[in-house]
N, C-alpha and C positions, 0 to 999 in steps of 0.2 A: 532522392537519392537512388542512386543504382542499387539491385539488388540481386543475387544470382538469379537467371529463370530455371526452376527446378518444376519437378512433380513428385509429389509425397505420395507413399502408398502405404497407408497405416493398415496395419494388421486391427481389428474388432477385438475384443475386450471378451475374456471368459472369466468374468471373477468368480464363478463358481468353480470350475473344473480348477482354473488355476490355484485356489484355495484348496483343494482336495490334494495337488499334485504337492504342492507346498507344505501342509500338514505331512504327507509322504514320506519327505525329500527332506525338511528343514531349512528348503529355500524361501526366501519370501516372495507374498505371490507375485511382486510386481518379475522376480527374475524367474519363477514357473510360468507364468504371461510368454515368456522368451523361448523357451522350452517349447509351448504350445505351438507358437508359431513356425517352429522346426518340425512339427509335425510328431513331436513326442508328448502323445494325448492319454497315456496311462500312468498309475504311479511304478508298478511294474518297466516300462520302457522306461522311464525318468532315471528310474534307483540302476538301470542296466547303460543308461548313457553317462551317468555320474561315475559310475565304478565299472567298467567294460570288463574288469577281469572275472565279476561275479558270471559273467557269460564263458561256458565252457566252447573251447574250440575244437573243431575234430581232428584227429589224426594228420597232416598233410598227405602222407603218403596213400591214406585210404581217398584222398580229394584226385592229387594226381596220379592219373594211371602208369605216366613213365617216369614218377618217380626214383623207385628204386632203381630199375634200370639203369638209368642217370648214375646213380652213386656207383652202382657195380663195374661200368665202365670207368668211371674215373678212380674208384681205388685199385682199380688193374693198371691203371698209366701210373699211378704213383707210386704203387708197388715195383714196377719194368721199368721205375726212372723213363716214361716217354717224355717227349717234350710236348707239351699241351700250349695251347694258344689260345687265349682271347680273343674276340671280334667283338670289339663293343663301338658305341657309336658317339657322337660328338655331343649329345647335348647334356644335361646335366643327369638326367634320367640316365644314360649309358655312361657317362664319366664315372660316377659312384657305382653303379655296377660291376663296372670293370677293378674300380681299387676294392670293391669289398671281394669279390674273388680272387683276386691278387694274393691279399692278404689271408686269405684261406687255406687256398692250393700253397702259399710258401708255408704257411705254420705246419701245414699237413706233410710236408718235404715233397712238394710236386717242383718239378722245372719248369715252371709258365713264366711264359713271356707274354705279350699283348700286341694287337693290329688294331687302329681304328682309321677304317678310310678317311678321304684326303674329302673335307664340305666341296673343296671347290670343284674338282676334278672327278672326281669318284662319287660324291655322293652318299644317302643313307646305306646302310647294311652292307652285309658280306658280301664278295662279288670275286670273279674268277681269278685276279690279279692277287687276291689277298691269299687265295687257296693255291695259286701255284707258288707261290712265295713260302708259304707251310711246308709244298711238298720239295723245294729247294733247301727247306733248313731240317729236312726230316722231321716234320712235323706230325704226331700218330694221334693229336686229338683237338679239334677246334671246340671252342664252347661259345656259342653266341651269346650276348646280353642286351639286350632291349631291341634286336631286329633277330631276323634269319626265317620267320614263320612263313613270307611271299618271296625266298631267296630259292627256287626250284633249281634253277641252271647251275649256280654257283656251290648247291650241296651238293646236286648229281655229280659235278664235275671231282669234289674231293672223295664221293663213295668210290668213282671209277680209280679213283687214286689210291684207295683202301687205306682214306684218312676217317677217321669216327669222328659225326659230329654231331652235339647236343647241342638242341635248341632252348634258348630261353627268353622268352617275349612276351608280350601283352597283346600286339597289336589284332585287328581282324584275320582271321583264319579264310583261304582260299576258298568260294564255296564249291568250285569242282575240286574233288577231291585227288584228281590225277595230276592237280598243280599243288598238293599239300609235299613237301621238300622230303625226300626219302632219308631223315635223319635218322641217326641209331635211337636216338626220342628226343623228343618232345613235351617243354613244360611251358604251359601257354594256359592261362585262367580260362581261355577263350575255347581249347580243347580238349574234347572229351571231358569236361569238368561242368560238372552240376551249377546252369547259372544262378539256383540259388545258394552253395558254397557262399562262406565267411571271404572265401578267398576267388572270386570272383571278379572284384574290383583292384587286385591290388596291380601297381605297377609294372615297368621291368625293374625297378629295383624291389622289388616285394618277390620277385619269381626269384631273382638271383640268391636274395635272403635266404625263403623257404630251402632252394640248394643247399646252400652252403652252413645253414645249421643242422639240415639232417648229413650232411656229408662228417662234417664236426661229429656228431653222435656217431655215427660208423668207427670213425678215429679215435672215438673216446675223450676230444680235446672242447666239449663243448665248453666248459666251465669257462678255459681262458679264452674261447673266440665269442660266444653269447654276446658278452656287452659292445663290444668294438664291434659287431657284426648290427647289433642295434643302431646303435650313433649313426653308422653308416646310412642304414635303411630309412631311419629318421631324417638324415640332412637331405640325404634323396627324394623323400618323398616329398617334404614341404618344398623343397626351392623346386621341383618340379611342379608345383603346383598341383598334386594330386589330390584326389578330395578326402577330408580329413573327417569321414565319416566310416562304418564300420571297423571292418581289422585295420583299416589305416589310423583311425582313430585309436583303437584299443594300445597300439604296437609305437605309435608316434607319441602320445603320452607318457608311458613309460622311457620312453628314449629321450624324450626333453629331460626328466629327469637326471639321466645319463650323460647328458651332454652338460648339463648343466657343472659337473665333474668329469669332464672328460679326461682319457688315461691314449686319448689317439694323438699322438704330436701332433701332425700336422692339421687337425680342429683344434688343440689349445694355440696353436702359433695363427690361426685364421682368427681366434674368436679374439685373444689379445692384439692384435692389428687392426680387426676391425672397430675396436671401442665398445662393444657388446659385454666384455668381460664385467663390467659393473651390475648385469642387469641381473649376472649367474647369482646375486643374492638375494633376487625375489626372484629365482627361478624362472629360466628361460623361459620363452613362449614362442609360436609360429612365428611371430611379426620378427621377431629379432633376426630369426634362419631368414626370412623372407626379405626383411628390409638389410640385416646385415652381412650372413656369409651369401645367401642365394646368390646377389649382384657380382660377387670377388667369383664364383663358382661359372656361373653361367656366362660372365663375359668372355672366358675362356673358349668354351665351345662354339660361343657365336660368331668370334670373328680371329681368335688366337689358335694355339696349340693345346688340344687336350691332355698331350703330356704333363704341362703345368700342374693341373689336378689331379694326376692320377698318379705323379711323384709326391705331390703335398700331401696325400692321403694315404702314402702308404710306404712313408720313410719315416725309417728308425732315429733319424739325427735331428736333436733340435735346430740346428745352425742352418742346417737344409732347408727345415722347415721353414725357418722365418726369412730365409730368403726368397722362397716360393711365395710364401703371404704376402710381403712386402712387395713380389711385381703383381699379384691379384689386385693388393690395396691400389698401384700404379695404375692398373690397367681399371680399373672401376674410375678413377678420379677424370682419366682421359676420355673414359664412356660419358660421363657426367655432363661434361664439358662441351662434347658432343650433339648429346643430345636437348642439352639448352641452347646452343646454336640452330638447331632444327626447329625445335618447337618456337623460338621468337622469331624464325622467318616466316614459318608457316602463320603464327597469328598474325604480323604484321601483313602479310597475304591477305589473310581474308579482314583484317578492320579494313586494307584498300579494296579487297571486291564489294563489301558491304557499301561503301560510300560510293561504291558507283550503282549501287541496287541492289544488289544480289542479295537475294533472300535465302538463308538456309531452310527457312519451314517449308517453303514451297518445292526446292530441291531435294530437300529429303536427303537426300546422300552426299555425302561430301566428299570430291577429289584431289589431291593435293598432289601436285608432281613437281620435283625440284626444280627442273630445268623452266618449267612455268611458272613458279615461286622467281626464280631470282630474274628470268625475263621481265617480269612486272615490275620487279622492285629494284633492278641494276637495270640503265641501260645499254652496259656493255656487258657480254661474258665474261667468264672469269676464266685464266690460263687453265692448261691439263695440268695432273701432276703424273709422278711416272707409274709404270707397271710393278704390283705386287707379287711375290714369289709364290707358287702355286706346289705345294709340299703333300705329301702323307704324314701320318702319325704311325710311326713302328719302334717300336722297344722291346732290345731282349730280355734286359734284366731290371727294367724302370729302374735306374739308380742315379742316372746322372741329371744336371740343371738342364733349363731349358729358356727360351729366349722370353721375352715379354709378351704380353698379348689384352689385346682390349676389347671390352665390352660388358655389358652386366645382366643379372637375371631380375630387373624390376618385374620383368614378365615375361614368362616361358613362351617360345611359340610353337606352333601346334606341329608335332610330327609328318603330317602328310603338306604341310606346307612347304612350297617350292623350294628351299633353299639350300641345293647341291652347289651352287657354284658362288657362297659367299667367297668373295677379294678381301687379305687380311687390309687392314688400314694404310694408308701412308704416312709417312712422319709428320705430317699434317693434322693428320685425323679423319682423311676423307677417306674413300673407295680408292681403290689401285683404277687406275687408268682415265680418274677426272675430278671434278670439285665438287660435284654433286653431292648428294646427302648416301651414306651408306648404307646399305640394304640391312648389314646387320642391328642395325641399331633402329631402325625407323619403325618397327613394331612398336617400339616403346611408345616414344613419340604418337602413333595413333590412338593408343588409348588415354593417352593424356589428350587428345583433342577429343576425343568422346566422351571423355568427362567433363572436357570445355563446352563444348557445344552440341550433344546432347545425340548425337547423328551416330548415322555408319560413318566411316573414314577408311579411305582406299587410299595409301598413302603411296607414294612411285619413286622412285628411281631408276635415271637413265642410266642405261648402257650402249654404248656407242659400238658397233663393227666396229675392226680396225680398220683405219682408213690413211692411206699415207699423203693423201693430197688434203689439206686443211681447208682450202678451199670449200671442199664439196660436204666437210662435214656438218654444216648448218642442213644440210639433207635428213643426216638420220639416216642415211641409207643404209637397212640392214638394224638397223638401233631395236632396242627394245626398251620396256619400261619393267623393271621388277616392284612387283607392288605386295604390299603385308594390310590384311583387311582386318577391322577389328567392329563389330556391329553391336549392337544394341536387341534388348529382349524381343521387339518387333519384328527383327530384320533378323535372317535366317542365312548365317555368311555363305556357309556350302551350300546351300539351295542358289542363293547369289548365282556365286561362280560353276553352277551346273547350266541356268539362264543363256551367261554370256561365253558357255565352251565353245559355238563355232566361234568365236572372235579371237578368243585368249591361245595361249600355247600350255602347256603343262601346268598344273597346279593340284591346291587342294584345299581341305579343314574341316573345319567341324561348324557348328550352330554358332558360336562367337567369334569365334577369328579364321583365318586360312591366310592365302600367299598362292601369287599366280605372275607369270610372267605374260606380257603384251607385245605385240607388232607397234613401234611407235606410232606408224600410219592408221591404228585404230582406236587414237583416243575419244574421238568425238563418237563413236559408234559406241565405244565402251560407257561415256556419260548416256548416251540415248537408248542403252539395256537395261540400265541403271533405274532410269526411272521409270521403264515401261517395267521394269521386276518390282519396281515399289509399287509402282498403281495395283498389278495382279495381285501383293501381298496384301494390301487396303494398308498401306503404310500412309498415315495422317500425320498432316503439317502439328498436330497436337503433339503427337508421338516422340517431335524432336523436340528434345527438351530432358538435361538429366534425370533420371531415376530415383529416387530416397527411396528405398524399404525401409520403412520406420517400425519398432517394433510397438514402444507404449509408451504411455504419457508418466512419466515423471515430474516429481515439484524435486526444485533443484534445493531445498532445505535439505530434502532426502539424501540427496548427493554426498557419499561420508567413506572412507577407506574402509569401512566396513563392506558398503557394498560393491565397490572395487574386487576386497576379496571375494566375494559371493558370486559376481561377475567368474573371478579366475575359476571356482567350480564348473563352468562350461567348457572350459580350456582343455584341447587345442583348439583353436577357432581358426578358419580358416575357407577355402572352399568345402562348400556343402557344408559348413557349420560359421557363418559368418561372425563378426563380435556383434553383439547386441549393441543397436542403436535406439535411444532415449528420446522423447520430444517434450520441451517445456513450454509452454506458452505466456503470453505477457511478458517475458523477461526485459526487464531494464537494464540496460548496459549505464555503469558508472564511468567507465574512461574506456575507450580505443585508441590504438595506433598499430602503424605496420614496422612490420621489422624484415630483417632479410638486410645482404650487402651487395648483394647483384640487384639486377633487373625483376628476379623474382620475387616479388614481397609476400610477407605471410601477412594475416590480421591477428592482433593480438586484443583479446578482452578483458574484461572484470568486468562479472555480472553481478548482481544485486541477488541473493537467495532468500533473503526475508529473513534471516536471521546472522547475514554477514555477506561476505562476498567470495565468489571464487573465480579461477582463472580460466581464460578459455585461448585456445589457438586454432584458426581457420587458415591449412596450409593454403600458401598459391592464392590465396586471394587479398591481397593488401589492394588489390584497385577499386574493392568496394568502401573502402573509408573513404567517408564514414557511414555508418549504418543508422538507421532509425534509433531515437531513444529506449521503444519499445521493437521486441522482435518475438517470432517465434523461432525458436530454434532446434535442430536433432544434431543429436552428439552420440559420440563412446569416450568412457571412462577410460584415463589412462593414469598410471602410477609419474608422478614428475619429481625427479630425486634432485636434489643441489644438495651439497656438502653430502653432511648425514641425516636429512630430514628428507623423508618420503611425505608427499602428498598428493593429493587426487586434482587432477585438473582435466576439464571438457576439451575433445577432439570434435570441434564442430565441422559436421558434413551436411548440412542442410539449413538454410537460413530464411525467413520471410517474414512480410508484416505481420504484426500482431494480430489478424482476426481471431483463430480461434476456433471461426467454426466455417471454413472456407472449403473445407473437405467435404464436408455435409451438406452442402449448398443444392446438390442437385436431387437430395429427397426432401426437399421441402417444397416445392411445386412442381407436379407433377402433370403429365403431356403425352398426347399419343404420340406414340414411334411407331414413323410407316418403317414395312420389317420388305426384304425382298425376299422370298421363300419359291422356290420353284418345285414341283412335283416331281420325283425323277421318270424320265421318259420308258417304255414297256422295254421289259426286256425279252429279246428273241430269241437267244441260245441260253441255255440250263448247263451252266460249267459242271465239270465233277471236280469235287472236294477232297484232299488230301493234308495231311499236316506234313508244312513243310521237314520237320526231321525225318520223315520215312518217304519222300522223294525222292524217283528213281535221279543219279544225275548223268550227264550234266542235262540240266532243266531246260525245254524246251525252248525255243525260239520263233518269233523275237517273245521279248517277256516284260512285263510293265512289275516294275519295282514300288510297291506302296505301302507307305506306314509313319508313325510316328517313329522320329531318331531312327528312321532306317540306315543302315549303313554306307556309309560313302563309296567303296568300290569294290566292294563285297563278288558283285554279279557283274561279269563282264560279258563281251560281245554286242550282241544286238539288244540292247536294253534299253528301255526307256523309263524313265522316272516320275511319280506323283501323280503327273494326270497324261490320260491317254492321249495319243494324236486323233484329232478325227477321223473317220472314215479308213481306220488302222485295225485291223482284226490282230489279237493276238492268240497265239498258242496260251500264254502260262501268266497268270496273274502272283504275283509273288505278295501277299499280306505281311510284312513285318510285326505289323498289327492290325486289328479292327480297324476301321474308320471309325469319324466320331458317332455316328449312328447309321442307323438301320437305310434312311434314304441316300447318305453317302456311297451307301454298299450297293444300292437300287443304281444311282450314278452311276457308279464304276463299271458294273457287271456291264449295265445297259451300252454304255458308249465303249469298253472295252473288246468286249464278244468273247472272253478266254474260253478256251477249250477246259483248260484245270485252270483250277485256286489251290496256292500250298499256302496253308495259313503256319504264322509263325508263334514260336508259344511267348513274343514277348509282351506285354501288358503296359499301357502308357500311364503313368501316376496321374490321379485323381488331386485337385488341389485341393486345402480347407475348406469349410462354407467361406472364412475368412481370407482367405488368399482368394478365392474366385471372386467374391464381392469387391476385395478393395480392383482387381484387373477390369473389372465390369466398368469400375467408376473412373478409372484410368481414361476409359473411351471419352473422346470429345463428343458425348451424347447431344450435347445445346449444338452444336454445328455442325450434326448428321443428319442431313435432308431424306435421309433411305439408308437403314442400314440392311447390307446383302449379309442377309445370318448364317445363311449355308458356308459361306467363304470366309468368314470371324468365325466360325465353328471349326472349320478345316483350319485353321492359321492356329487356334486356341485346343483344339482335341479336345472337346467338350461339346457334348450334345447341342443343336440346338434349342431343345425344351429346357436345358438345362438356364441357359444364357436369359430366356424368355422370364423364366421362375427368378434369376436375378434380377433383370430390369421392373418386374411385376415389383419384388421387396422394395424396391426404387422408387416406386409410383407412377410407374410408366405403363401406359394402356396399350397392349400389344395387340393386332388381329391375330391371333395366334389359336390354336386347339388350347385347350385346359394344361393346365400344368402341375405338377405336385411341389409342394414345398420345397425348398432348395436343398436342402441335406438327403430330402427322398429322391430329387433328383439325381446329385451327384450318388448317392448308392449306387441308382441305377445304372450310371454310366459303368461303377464296378465293376457291376454284375453283367453287365454288357460286353463289356472287354475280356471279361474272363470266362463265356460262355463258351458249352462244348461245343466241336467242330462238328458234328451229327444233329447236333439241334440245330443248328444257324443254317445248316443245307435243309432240314425239313422246314422251318420257318421261309427260307425262300422261296420252296417248291410250292408250296401253302400258298404264298404270297402270289405267286403267278399264277395259279392254280387259279386264285379268287378274282 
């Protein structure tokens, strides 16, 4: 029987510590183990996690140096009756931030308008056209939301026209101080804010929320505004897939309670239209927002007119709100049809490729392009479609209705993805100008393909240059392919885009996702470049399999509504705090069938609990029916409401043969493991060390930027990243973090030969013992002839000695110097990453002297 190919990564149980946390919190030991897996490993931390209000928050006016100046300037504009324009953005963060400030300023008596740049013709952020329009309308104050920190030219223009600008943003601040925009005030958690501040991780809507709340205090209106503002913050934070940890968790936990009894007309209308109103009986969860409200909101920004959402979230008439919510619902249904069609075509293409001998585990990176898919599946090309309109969004009083728009939030695109030229859908749901895949939604399909195949996915849509002569069109002269990219844990998307920078046009992203455009004639170079990158990053065939992170073993007989309610104490769950995933072994399948009305079928199971039976659903897994009579399953708990009855059922995320011990088999047969480990060459030049925060600006070039989670585009000019080019001498190396070991540092200095090293203050996170053991177990050790220790250490940001210690725990014999027990090696890692700059300079000098 066919079962999904998956790799399970199971946390090791810590019964003693979980019992301690259970006793201090009232949780069951099994749920306490989930907290341990999230890094909550003390009773004190567990209590704050469960009740974030126990922790005192500092006054934001003490955290943001320009907050008081911002409030003063807005107060003056309101009292003078000056025109105020909010410059927003077309993604969900920007739209909710814009609506939040409109509601605030309107209630405080402000004369407020808004502008959002055209996604298609202008791209992200405030620009000269917007500033000139504001001058023409006699605007005195511009407030940016979710943008502005890199818009030096536009804000300098505003200043020259005597227009004040307050920047509220959360993106990276330019490294060169001369490029920081000359704004009246800047509110950005990355600008002159302590990196350890609880506000350091907030998104754009969080910055707008802080400003609006403090402004309402100044006017004595906090009581009227506090709850609506928190609702909008919660909606934007969840829908934008922001991390639900820290202050975000605290505010979202409180905001979800408000959303269940929302007083915001637009939110009420959207909740009623989406069908999640029934969830209010048991309390809204991030899942309801992310899969209910989020897709409708993000659809408008990705492909349609952001005015729809801003009008919806600021209107005061229920009739208007209902019409706008219905518009969002219609948009999402069309988006669903479009995504389904693209996904079906991609799956059919992959089936055809596999039948011809294509092996995804050997290719390792999946590149799928609409035109290639259609040529493979259809003998003749499809006819062309019509051109779409190209408009920006400009509203004076945000009151009238607007046209329908199409897309979804099943997944947020990264801001740095090159999405500034998205076209609206044609009447058929395709992109304007051809019948190819619409690049506004291919990112959603990319995520689904990653789930299905377990490989990094580069999915692309052709964009032909304008051509009057249809006979020459097949040559694709001047055509480009717009890609959306989604990765897996072992494949760093942004680094891959850097590796192919010489063959692509502009683009960007982060570790998990990204996007770019590519000249069509470079398609084969793209595939070759990605193969080379996969080789360099040691991406193994064993990695090309969907990864399931599993928390803890559970007995199906213990599953109950009480256990589900206990899991709810861990809410809000989402990015940074995923839902608990349990697993049970040797589960008997009593019955099974497929469900679903279209080609996408779901697998419905009835399972034996030992003292009864329980229902389970595996979404989109109908193709695996029937499964064996006995299986191991990994699952989440979910409430199933039918009429007036609520019961618990399982949402299956993993299924495998009922072996029970497959994950530990590597520990039962110790063997010798060959390691590749080269000592560093001799250092011929001793660099000068200085803290990055104290370094003179601009930094000398050529410069090498290195470090864990280093910024994508903070340093401009003659800059190389990660690996020094041989035989090139660098004036400076910026260590965003220290390397994973002293040996790596020696290699870096010996190869780069810098005059200066500027050390940043960032510290890589060190995994728990269980997380790291699971990571090592995920290696295909049985099929590795020689493990490149320095490369895997660099990839994981874990010292070679810690890796060897874990291998020795698993019973492998390694030719390597003695190591500490694994907990000692990880502790040594933490100390290494936090070492003082003067101490490391002395150690290096002593090492060279020896």
